[in-house]
C-alpha positions as a Markdown table, in Angstrom:
| # | Residue | x | y | z |
|---|---|---|---|---|
| 1 | Met | 79.6 | 87.8 | 86.8 |
| 2 | Thr | 76.0 | 88.0 | 86.1 |
| 3 | Arg | 74.2 | 90.9 | 87.7 |
| 4 | Ser | 71.1 | 88.7 | 88.2 |
| 5 | Leu | 72.9 | 87.3 | 91.3 |
| 6 | Leu | 73.5 | 90.7 | 92.9 |
| 7 | Pro | 71.4 | 91.5 | 96.0 |
| 8 | Ile | 68.6 | 93.4 | 94.3 |
| 9 | Asp | 67.0 | 94.5 | 97.5 |
| 10 | Gly | 67.2 | 93.7 | 101.2 |
| 11 | Thr | 67.7 | 95.0 | 104.7 |
| 12 | Phe | 70.8 | 96.0 | 106.5 |
| 13 | Leu | 69.9 | 93.7 | 109.4 |
| 14 | Glu | 70.4 | 90.8 | 106.9 |
| 15 | Thr | 73.2 | 92.3 | 104.8 |
| 16 | Pro | 75.2 | 94.9 | 106.5 |
| 17 | Phe | 76.5 | 97.8 | 104.3 |
| 18 | Pro | 80.2 | 96.5 | 104.1 |
| 19 | Arg | 78.9 | 93.0 | 103.2 |
| 20 | Leu | 76.7 | 94.5 | 100.5 |
| 21 | Leu | 79.6 | 96.5 | 99.1 |
| 22 | Phe | 81.7 | 93.4 | 99.0 |
| 23 | Arg | 79.1 | 91.4 | 97.1 |
| 24 | Ile | 78.6 | 94.1 | 94.5 |
| 25 | Trp | 82.4 | 94.5 | 94.2 |
| 26 | Arg | 83.0 | 90.8 | 93.9 |
| 27 | Gln | 80.4 | 90.4 | 91.1 |
| 28 | Glu | 81.6 | 93.7 | 89.4 |
| 29 | Gly | 78.1 | 95.1 | 89.4 |
| 30 | Ser | 77.2 | 98.4 | 87.7 |
| 31 | Gly | 74.1 | 100.5 | 88.5 |
| 32 | Arg | 72.6 | 102.5 | 91.1 |
| 33 | Leu | 72.6 | 101.6 | 94.9 |
| 34 | Asn | 69.8 | 103.1 | 96.9 |
| 35 | Leu | 70.1 | 103.3 | 100.7 |
| 36 | Gln | 67.1 | 104.2 | 102.9 |
| 37 | Lys | 66.5 | 104.5 | 106.6 |
| 38 | Gly | 63.5 | 106.4 | 107.7 |
| 39 | Glu | 63.7 | 109.9 | 106.1 |
| 40 | Glu | 67.4 | 109.5 | 105.4 |
| 41 | Ala | 68.3 | 108.4 | 101.9 |
| 42 | Lys | 71.5 | 108.0 | 99.8 |
| 43 | Ser | 72.2 | 107.0 | 96.3 |
| 44 | Leu | 75.4 | 105.8 | 94.9 |
| 45 | His | 76.5 | 105.0 | 91.3 |
| 46 | Ile | 78.7 | 101.9 | 90.9 |
| 47 | Glu | 80.6 | 100.9 | 87.8 |
| 48 | Asn | 82.2 | 97.4 | 87.7 |
| 49 | Gly | 82.1 | 97.2 | 91.4 |
| 50 | Arg | 83.8 | 100.6 | 92.1 |
| 51 | Ile | 81.9 | 103.5 | 93.7 |
| 52 | Val | 81.8 | 106.5 | 91.5 |
| 53 | Ile | 82.5 | 109.9 | 93.0 |
| 54 | Glu | 79.7 | 111.8 | 91.2 |
| 55 | Lys | 80.0 | 115.5 | 90.6 |
| 56 | Thr | 76.3 | 116.1 | 91.2 |
| 57 | Ala | 76.4 | 114.1 | 94.4 |
| 58 | Leu | 79.2 | 116.2 | 95.8 |
| 59 | Ser | 77.9 | 119.1 | 98.0 |
| 60 | Glu | 80.3 | 121.9 | 97.0 |
| 61 | Lys | 79.1 | 124.1 | 99.9 |
| 62 | Glu | 79.7 | 121.4 | 102.5 |
| 63 | Phe | 83.0 | 120.6 | 100.9 |
| 64 | Leu | 84.2 | 124.2 | 101.1 |
| 65 | Ser | 83.0 | 124.3 | 104.7 |
| 66 | Ala | 85.0 | 121.2 | 105.5 |
| 67 | Leu | 88.1 | 122.9 | 104.1 |
| 68 | Val | 87.7 | 125.9 | 106.3 |
| 69 | Lys | 87.0 | 123.6 | 109.3 |
| 70 | Lys | 90.2 | 121.7 | 108.6 |
| 71 | Lys | 92.0 | 124.8 | 108.1 |
| 72 | Val | 93.0 | 123.9 | 104.5 |
| 73 | Leu | 91.6 | 127.3 | 103.4 |
| 74 | Pro | 90.7 | 130.5 | 105.3 |
| 75 | Ala | 87.0 | 131.6 | 105.2 |
| 76 | Glu | 87.9 | 134.7 | 103.0 |
| 77 | Lys | 89.4 | 132.4 | 100.4 |
| 78 | Val | 86.2 | 130.4 | 100.3 |
| 79 | Arg | 84.2 | 133.5 | 99.9 |
| 80 | Gln | 86.5 | 134.5 | 97.1 |
| 81 | Cys | 85.9 | 131.1 | 95.5 |
| 82 | Asp | 82.1 | 131.6 | 95.7 |
| 83 | Arg | 82.3 | 134.9 | 94.1 |
| 84 | Phe | 84.5 | 133.7 | 91.3 |
| 85 | Ala | 82.4 | 130.7 | 90.6 |
| 86 | Gly | 79.2 | 132.7 | 90.5 |
| 87 | Ala | 80.8 | 135.3 | 88.2 |
| 88 | His | 82.1 | 132.9 | 85.7 |
| 89 | Met | 79.3 | 130.4 | 86.0 |
| 90 | Ile | 81.5 | 127.5 | 86.9 |
| 91 | Ser | 81.7 | 125.0 | 89.7 |
| 92 | Arg | 83.4 | 125.9 | 93.0 |
| 93 | Ile | 85.7 | 122.9 | 92.4 |
| 94 | Lys | 86.9 | 124.5 | 89.1 |
| 95 | Ala | 87.1 | 127.9 | 90.8 |
| 96 | Leu | 89.5 | 126.5 | 93.4 |
| 97 | Ser | 91.8 | 125.4 | 90.6 |
| 98 | Asp | 91.5 | 128.6 | 88.4 |
| 99 | Leu | 92.3 | 130.7 | 91.4 |
| 100 | Gly | 95.3 | 128.6 | 92.2 |
| 101 | Leu | 94.0 | 128.1 | 95.8 |
| 102 | Ile | 94.6 | 124.3 | 95.7 |
| 103 | Ser | 96.5 | 122.4 | 93.1 |
| 104 | Pro | 94.8 | 119.4 | 91.3 |
| 105 | Leu | 96.5 | 116.5 | 93.3 |
| 106 | Pro | 95.8 | 117.6 | 96.8 |
| 107 | Leu | 92.3 | 118.9 | 95.7 |
| 108 | Trp | 91.3 | 115.5 | 94.3 |
| 109 | Asn | 92.7 | 113.8 | 97.4 |
| 110 | Leu | 90.6 | 116.1 | 99.5 |
| 111 | Ile | 87.5 | 115.5 | 97.4 |
| 112 | Glu | 88.0 | 111.7 | 97.7 |
| 113 | Ser | 88.5 | 112.0 | 101.5 |
| 114 | Phe | 85.3 | 114.2 | 101.9 |
| 115 | Phe | 83.2 | 111.7 | 99.8 |
| 116 | Val | 84.5 | 108.7 | 101.8 |
| 117 | Arg | 83.8 | 110.3 | 105.1 |
| 118 | Arg | 80.2 | 110.9 | 104.1 |
| 119 | Leu | 79.8 | 107.1 | 103.6 |
| 120 | Phe | 81.0 | 106.1 | 107.0 |
| 121 | Ser | 77.7 | 106.4 | 108.9 |
| 122 | Phe | 76.1 | 103.7 | 106.6 |
| 123 | Phe | 78.5 | 101.1 | 108.1 |
| 124 | Asp | 76.6 | 101.3 | 111.4 |
| 125 | Trp | 73.1 | 101.0 | 109.9 |
| 126 | Glu | 71.2 | 97.9 | 111.1 |
| 127 | Glu | 67.8 | 99.4 | 110.3 |
| 128 | Gly | 66.6 | 100.5 | 106.8 |
| 129 | Arg | 66.6 | 98.9 | 103.3 |
| 130 | Phe | 68.7 | 98.9 | 100.2 |
| 131 | Ser | 68.0 | 98.3 | 96.5 |
| 132 | Phe | 70.3 | 97.9 | 93.5 |
| 133 | Glu | 69.3 | 98.9 | 90.0 |
| 134 | Ser | 71.5 | 97.5 | 87.2 |
| 135 | Gly | 72.3 | 100.3 | 84.7 |
| 136 | Ala | 74.7 | 101.9 | 82.3 |
| 137 | Ser | 77.8 | 103.9 | 83.1 |
| 138 | Leu | 77.7 | 107.6 | 83.8 |
| 139 | Pro | 78.9 | 110.2 | 81.2 |
| 140 | Gly | 82.6 | 110.8 | 81.6 |
| 141 | Gly | 82.1 | 114.4 | 82.8 |
| 142 | Glu | 79.9 | 113.3 | 85.6 |
| 143 | Arg | 82.7 | 111.2 | 87.2 |
| 144 | Leu | 85.2 | 112.9 | 89.4 |
| 145 | Gly | 86.9 | 109.6 | 90.2 |
| 146 | Phe | 86.4 | 106.2 | 91.6 |
| 147 | Leu | 86.8 | 104.6 | 95.1 |
| 148 | Gln | 88.4 | 101.2 | 95.5 |
| 149 | Thr | 85.6 | 99.4 | 97.2 |
| 150 | His | 87.8 | 96.9 | 99.1 |
| 151 | Asp | 89.8 | 99.8 | 100.6 |
| 152 | Leu | 86.5 | 101.6 | 101.5 |
| 153 | Ile | 85.2 | 98.5 | 103.3 |
| 154 | Leu | 88.3 | 98.3 | 105.5 |
| 155 | Gln | 88.2 | 102.0 | 106.3 |
| 156 | Gly | 84.6 | 102.0 | 107.1 |
| 157 | Val | 84.7 | 99.0 | 109.4 |
| 158 | Arg | 87.7 | 100.5 | 111.2 |
| 159 | Gln | 85.6 | 103.4 | 112.4 |
| 160 | Met | 82.4 | 101.4 | 113.2 |
| 161 | Arg | 80.7 | 102.1 | 116.6 |
| 162 | Asn | 77.8 | 99.7 | 116.4 |
| 163 | Val | 79.1 | 96.8 | 118.5 |
| 164 | Arg | 75.8 | 95.0 | 118.5 |
| 165 | Leu | 75.7 | 94.9 | 114.7 |
| 166 | Ile | 79.3 | 93.6 | 114.6 |
| 167 | Glu | 78.6 | 90.8 | 117.1 |
| 168 | Gln | 75.4 | 89.7 | 115.4 |
| 169 | His | 77.4 | 88.7 | 112.3 |
| 170 | Leu | 80.4 | 87.0 | 114.0 |
| 171 | Pro | 80.6 | 83.2 | 114.5 |
| 172 | Ala | 79.7 | 82.0 | 117.9 |
| 173 | Glu | 82.7 | 81.8 | 120.3 |
| 174 | Glu | 83.0 | 78.0 | 120.2 |
| 175 | Asp | 82.0 | 77.5 | 116.6 |
| 176 | Pro | 84.7 | 76.0 | 114.5 |
| 177 | Ile | 86.0 | 78.7 | 112.0 |
| 178 | Tyr | 87.2 | 78.6 | 108.4 |
| 179 | Val | 89.9 | 81.0 | 107.3 |
| 180 | Ser | 90.2 | 81.4 | 103.6 |
| 181 | Ser | 92.9 | 83.1 | 101.4 |
| 182 | Pro | 90.9 | 84.4 | 98.5 |
| 183 | Tyr | 92.6 | 85.4 | 95.3 |
| 184 | Phe | 92.1 | 89.1 | 96.1 |
| 185 | Leu | 93.8 | 88.9 | 99.6 |
| 186 | His | 97.0 | 90.5 | 98.3 |
| 187 | Arg | 95.1 | 93.5 | 97.0 |
| 188 | Leu | 93.7 | 94.4 | 100.5 |
| 189 | Asn | 95.6 | 97.2 | 102.3 |
| 190 | Phe | 95.6 | 95.8 | 105.8 |
| 191 | Glu | 97.1 | 97.8 | 108.7 |
| 192 | Pro | 99.7 | 96.0 | 110.7 |
| 193 | His | 97.2 | 95.0 | 113.4 |
| 194 | Glu | 94.9 | 93.5 | 110.9 |
| 195 | Lys | 97.7 | 91.3 | 109.4 |
| 196 | Tyr | 98.4 | 90.2 | 112.9 |
| 197 | Val | 94.8 | 89.3 | 113.5 |
| 198 | Leu | 94.8 | 87.3 | 110.3 |
| 199 | Asp | 97.9 | 85.5 | 111.3 |
| 200 | Val | 96.5 | 84.6 | 114.8 |
| 201 | Leu | 93.3 | 83.3 | 113.2 |
| 202 | His | 95.3 | 80.7 | 111.3 |
| 203 | His | 96.3 | 79.2 | 114.7 |
| 204 | Ala | 92.8 | 79.2 | 116.3 |
| 205 | Val | 90.0 | 76.7 | 115.9 |
| 206 | Asn | 87.4 | 79.0 | 117.1 |
| 207 | Leu | 87.0 | 82.6 | 118.3 |
| 208 | Lys | 87.3 | 81.6 | 121.9 |
| 209 | Gly | 90.8 | 80.3 | 121.1 |
| 210 | Phe | 91.5 | 83.3 | 119.0 |
| 211 | His | 90.7 | 85.8 | 121.8 |
| 212 | Gly | 93.0 | 83.7 | 124.2 |
| 213 | Leu | 95.9 | 84.1 | 121.7 |
| 214 | Cys | 95.3 | 87.7 | 120.5 |
| 215 | Glu | 97.0 | 90.6 | 122.1 |
| 216 | Ile | 94.5 | 93.0 | 120.8 |
| 217 | Gly | 91.4 | 93.8 | 122.9 |
| 218 | Lys | 88.1 | 92.1 | 122.1 |
| 219 | Lys | 86.3 | 95.3 | 121.0 |
| 220 | Glu | 88.9 | 96.3 | 118.5 |
| 221 | Ser | 89.7 | 92.8 | 117.2 |
| 222 | Gln | 86.0 | 92.2 | 116.6 |
| 223 | Lys | 86.0 | 95.0 | 114.1 |
| 224 | Thr | 88.8 | 93.2 | 112.1 |
| 225 | Leu | 87.0 | 89.9 | 112.4 |
| 226 | Phe | 83.8 | 91.5 | 111.1 |
| 227 | Ala | 85.7 | 92.9 | 108.1 |
| 228 | Phe | 87.0 | 89.4 | 107.4 |
| 229 | Val | 83.5 | 87.9 | 107.7 |
| 230 | Cys | 82.1 | 90.6 | 105.3 |
| 231 | Met | 84.9 | 89.7 | 102.8 |
| 232 | Asp | 84.5 | 85.9 | 103.0 |
| 233 | Ile | 87.9 | 85.5 | 104.6 |
| 234 | Leu | 86.4 | 84.3 | 107.9 |
| 235 | Ala | 83.4 | 82.0 | 108.1 |
| 236 | Val | 82.1 | 78.9 | 109.8 |
| 237 | Pro | 82.2 | 75.7 | 107.9 |
| 238 | Glu | 78.5 | 75.1 | 108.2 |
| 239 | Lys | 75.7 | 77.6 | 108.6 |
| 240 | Arg | 74.7 | 78.2 | 112.2 |
| 241 | Gly | 71.3 | 77.0 | 112.9 |
| 242 | Lys | 70.1 | 79.7 | 115.4 |
| 243 | Gly | 68.8 | 82.9 | 114.0 |
| 244 | Arg | 71.8 | 84.7 | 112.8 |
| 245 | Pro | 70.3 | 87.7 | 110.9 |
| 246 | Asp | 72.7 | 88.0 | 107.9 |
| 247 | Asp | 72.7 | 87.4 | 104.3 |
| 248 | Gln | 74.4 | 84.0 | 104.7 |
| 249 | Ala | 70.8 | 82.5 | 105.0 |
| 250 | Lys | 70.4 | 83.5 | 101.4 |
| 251 | Glu | 74.0 | 83.1 | 100.1 |
| 252 | Pro | 76.3 | 81.3 | 102.4 |
| 253 | Pro | 79.9 | 82.3 | 101.9 |
| 254 | Ala | 80.8 | 78.6 | 102.7 |
| 255 | Ala | 78.7 | 77.4 | 99.8 |
| 256 | Glu | 80.8 | 74.4 | 98.8 |
| 257 | Pro | 80.8 | 74.7 | 94.9 |
| 258 | Glu | 81.6 | 78.4 | 95.0 |
| 259 | Arg | 84.3 | 77.9 | 97.6 |
| 260 | Ile | 85.9 | 75.1 | 95.5 |
| 261 | Leu | 86.0 | 77.3 | 92.4 |
| 262 | Asp | 87.4 | 80.2 | 94.5 |
| 263 | Ala | 90.1 | 77.9 | 95.8 |
| 264 | Leu | 91.0 | 76.6 | 92.4 |
| 265 | Asn | 91.3 | 80.2 | 91.0 |
| 266 | Glu | 93.5 | 81.1 | 94.0 |
| 267 | Lys | 95.9 | 78.4 | 92.8 |
| 268 | Cys | 95.8 | 79.7 | 89.3 |
| 269 | Ala | 96.6 | 83.2 | 90.6 |
| 270 | Tyr | 99.4 | 81.9 | 92.7 |
| 271 | Ile | 101.0 | 80.2 | 89.6 |
| 272 | His | 100.7 | 83.4 | 87.7 |
| 273 | Lys | 102.3 | 85.3 | 90.5 |
| 274 | Tyr | 105.1 | 82.8 | 91.0 |
| 275 | Ile | 106.2 | 82.6 | 87.4 |
| 276 | Thr | 105.8 | 86.4 | 86.8 |
| 277 | Lys | 108.2 | 86.9 | 89.7 |
| 278 | Gln | 110.8 | 84.7 | 88.0 |
| 279 | Ile | 110.5 | 86.0 | 84.4 |
| 280 | Gly | 108.3 | 89.1 | 84.4 |
| 281 | Pro | 105.5 | 90.0 | 81.9 |
| 282 | Leu | 106.4 | 87.1 | 79.6 |
| 283 | Ala | 104.7 | 84.8 | 82.1 |
| 284 | His | 101.3 | 85.9 | 81.1 |
| 285 | Thr | 102.0 | 85.1 | 77.5 |
| 286 | Ile | 103.3 | 81.6 | 78.4 |
| 287 | Leu | 100.2 | 80.8 | 80.6 |
| 288 | Gly | 98.0 | 82.2 | 77.9 |
| 289 | Asn | 99.5 | 80.0 | 75.2 |
| 290 | Cys | 99.2 | 77.0 | 77.6 |
| 291 | Leu | 95.6 | 77.6 | 78.0 |
| 292 | Glu | 94.9 | 77.9 | 74.2 |
| 293 | Glu | 96.6 | 74.5 | 73.8 |
| 294 | Ile | 94.1 | 72.7 | 76.0 |
| 295 | Arg | 91.0 | 74.9 | 75.4 |
| 296 | Leu | 89.4 | 72.4 | 72.9 |
| 297 | Gly | 89.9 | 69.4 | 75.2 |
| 298 | Leu | 88.2 | 71.2 | 78.2 |
| 299 | Gly | 84.8 | 71.0 | 76.7 |
| 300 | Pro | 82.0 | 73.6 | 76.1 |
| 301 | Leu | 82.1 | 75.0 | 79.6 |
| 302 | Phe | 85.5 | 76.5 | 78.8 |
| 303 | Lys | 84.7 | 77.8 | 75.3 |
| 304 | Lys | 84.7 | 81.4 | 76.6 |
| 305 | Met | 87.7 | 80.9 | 78.9 |
| 306 | Arg | 90.0 | 83.9 | 79.4 |
| 307 | Leu | 93.1 | 84.4 | 81.4 |
| 308 | Leu | 92.7 | 87.5 | 83.7 |
| 309 | Pro | 95.5 | 89.9 | 84.5 |
| 310 | Asp | 96.0 | 88.4 | 88.0 |
| 311 | Gly | 96.2 | 84.8 | 86.6 |
| 312 | Arg | 92.6 | 83.7 | 87.5 |
| 313 | Ile | 90.7 | 81.9 | 84.9 |
| 314 | Glu | 87.3 | 83.4 | 83.8 |
| 315 | Val | 84.9 | 81.0 | 82.2 |
| 316 | Asp | 81.3 | 81.5 | 81.2 |
| 317 | Ser | 80.1 | 83.8 | 84.0 |
| 318 | Ala | 76.6 | 82.5 | 83.8 |
| 319 | Val | 77.9 | 79.1 | 84.8 |
| 320 | Thr | 80.3 | 80.1 | 87.5 |
| 321 | Ala | 77.9 | 82.6 | 89.1 |
| 322 | Thr | 75.4 | 79.7 | 89.6 |
| 323 | Ala | 77.9 | 77.1 | 90.6 |
| 324 | Ser | 76.0 | 76.2 | 93.8 |
| 325 | His | 72.9 | 75.5 | 91.7 |
| 326 | Leu | 74.5 | 73.5 | 88.9 |
| 327 | Pro | 73.6 | 69.8 | 88.4 |
| 328 | Glu | 76.3 | 67.6 | 90.1 |
| 329 | Glu | 77.7 | 66.2 | 86.8 |
| 330 | Leu | 78.0 | 69.6 | 85.3 |
| 331 | Phe | 79.9 | 70.9 | 88.3 |
| 332 | Lys | 82.2 | 67.9 | 88.3 |
| 333 | Ser | 83.0 | 68.8 | 84.6 |
| 334 | Leu | 83.7 | 72.3 | 85.6 |
| 335 | Arg | 86.0 | 71.2 | 88.5 |
| 336 | Lys | 87.7 | 68.6 | 86.2 |
| 337 | Gly | 88.4 | 71.5 | 83.7 |
| 338 | Tyr | 90.1 | 73.6 | 86.3 |
| 339 | Asp | 92.1 | 70.6 | 87.5 |
| 340 | Glu | 93.4 | 70.1 | 84.0 |
| 341 | Ile | 94.2 | 73.8 | 83.7 |
| 342 | Leu | 96.3 | 73.6 | 86.9 |
| 343 | Val | 98.2 | 70.6 | 85.7 |
| 344 | Ala | 98.9 | 72.3 | 82.3 |
| 345 | Glu | 100.0 | 75.5 | 84.1 |
| 346 | Val | 102.4 | 73.6 | 86.4 |
| 347 | Leu | 103.9 | 71.8 | 83.3 |
| 348 | Ala | 104.3 | 75.2 | 81.7 |
| 349 | Val | 106.3 | 76.4 | 84.7 |
| 350 | Lys | 108.4 | 73.3 | 84.5 |
| 351 | Lys | 109.2 | 73.8 | 80.9 |
| 352 | Ser | 110.0 | 77.5 | 81.5 |
| 353 | Leu | 111.9 | 77.3 | 84.8 |
| 354 | Gly | 112.9 | 73.7 | 85.4 |
| 355 | Gly | 112.0 | 70.9 | 87.7 |
| 356 | Ala | 113.2 | 72.5 | 90.9 |
| 357 | His | 110.8 | 75.3 | 90.5 |
| 358 | Glu | 108.0 | 72.9 | 89.7 |
| 359 | Thr | 108.6 | 71.1 | 92.9 |
| 360 | Thr | 108.6 | 74.3 | 94.9 |
| 361 | Leu | 105.5 | 75.5 | 93.1 |
| 362 | Val | 103.5 | 72.4 | 93.9 |
| 363 | Lys | 104.6 | 72.3 | 97.5 |
| 364 | Asn | 103.5 | 76.0 | 98.0 |
| 365 | Met | 100.2 | 75.4 | 96.1 |
| 366 | Glu | 99.2 | 72.9 | 98.8 |
| 367 | Lys | 98.9 | 75.9 | 101.2 |
| 368 | Ile | 96.8 | 78.0 | 98.7 |
| 369 | Gly | 93.0 | 77.8 | 98.9 |
| 370 | Cys | 91.1 | 75.2 | 100.7 |
| 371 | Leu | 89.4 | 72.3 | 98.9 |
């Protein structure tokens, strides 16, 4: 998606850190994210929506101290590592490996865990500002690895302590709520209690009703609800009119055109998942051929159409990223094209698997997405 729509700068009161990460991840942004609160500052490099574990951003001394504190290494081994690194003019990370103190797999797991823990404090920030500068990727040698942003969002929200920040961004108790099933839902590593909260939400018309049904205490369940809000899984159908200080005033998750396109892509992803389960990798080829057959008839908006690995349809990113601002007729053409794609894909399933599967597929698709 176009980087021009990324939140270039703002405040954490309007856009909490987990919401900011989600928006960058969703738009696959690349560049430098700068965080500032008073004298405290942090800079993160992001590539295609994933946070980079930068070699230069990793404090080796603090990392080794953490290993001693967690009793992974005794203090004398850390001192040996320091001496070896200095004598051979190499990093302490490499010295740990050369000395055989920690093998690569557990070492990289420890590095990732250390890096993630250093980010947790930003989830509670409601003061301070951020800025995002689009830019190129880092040289390969500067990257120690990547963090899966959607996993980090869930991990960070789970340990949040700022109850006030969480409550500020939740729907009012009696506001009607909207529960979405975005295309990426299956990629989220929910804990059992989070799956339970999502299930209960589907049976509640508002948060008051949710808390009446939910067997998890309000304080803990609010964390999960906040994570769902940040990731556009939970929203109110219409923007609340009374000063709710979040980024929805600038970019409502319930913006109708964008939600419609998300719902249509959810259906495309479901078709892909359904047929793949039946016939394996050949499914992607079948759906790809199906799209090529109808490409010309879909019009110029679909000239750059591409079938993504998870079955979603990518069209001109400059068009879809600005869906909420498109002229009505242009958006109608975009939606009509997606409708034709769905019809063609369902017919492809029928040809490949038979009429019974077509019936099952269509019935299940009625539950996918919300139009």
